[in-house]
Steps between C-alpha positions, in 0.01 A plus 500: 500500500561166338391419147421137413490392139160354396517159346172358371421141575444271206171309449694173536671617821160609644353162431805330663480719811128472529508128490726501810330791685271435807302811403347597168628784280354668201736603217478813292752558222809407694393562858354278770236614754412295809130420540325616821267270695120518481235548767226263601253724320713504182527122514126446567406709187753318277387162637133584426592582146704190435215282641251670265734464206607146561142381534402683181801372298467140600501255207649770271850547366540808722661515839497751784815551706573709803797690656800279420469481120660793314432669167775566252448816295754478222446850353592672825757245609304428822373230728206573739325293764128595475256399769312283254522412130320284252662344200312306225754446219596153624343242726638519856589128465760577242668788692684278743467511875826690541402785263512840675484740201211579262537729194148474364241595762156595387411655832707662777359605839666728756360569849607854566705592807652831610854388422422361147200705370705756308708226326190290423320795347786635287801286439334160502191628311721623216713188499206255506332680210800394280398134544313388190321226700363729768140617471431614859688665787309517824578728796313425827494745788546372856346795674171541311283292282652614172625299201663655194546308179715595211364304203638462148262604226626297204750705298349833608662533842400472861193607703473542876195366687432567866269314745399618845240381741288180469555454134601198281848524356546370146833346422446478127844360425401175670117521469445527879249708692580529866311701769673768701378321815681188388817697437495668844370198696673487839623859487327660796587861426229746592525702181487190279211343692306824478555520121385143453190543725622246763407540869 
């Protein structure tokens, strides 16, 4: 048996390595974790959401960003790459075209997959809740028409809202209502289509 001494990676070292890496890594309190690739289904759902959000946010100070923009969570010393985020604290014009990190999202969206669901539901949920700017965390299932929203209730705490079937999902953090059929457009999975009443 061989014992290897554990040496945490500093935040600055992570940022340096990540800038040179051909693949993305998330960073959690001294450790780097390689990101896995997504499926066509995963990409379709995320794409549907960013189209709906960008159209809704046009001519506002908010911007919707997908996949390659990471969120810094200072209280947990972490960096995550959500599937989609919205930030409103500054106009996108002032962020700079080379910016890759946001620390003030108002909305974070994750499309669940088998390899990431446990992390999305526990570690990331707890970390994102520490962000003062965040008012909504959305989890979207790939395998069924199901959307789960964790929504901040002022200073009281958080509430969980679930949608299933042909409902309208309310993203209160950005004032958007989007239909489940719009979220799952182009996802020809029998269980999803049956839930949404599609032939």
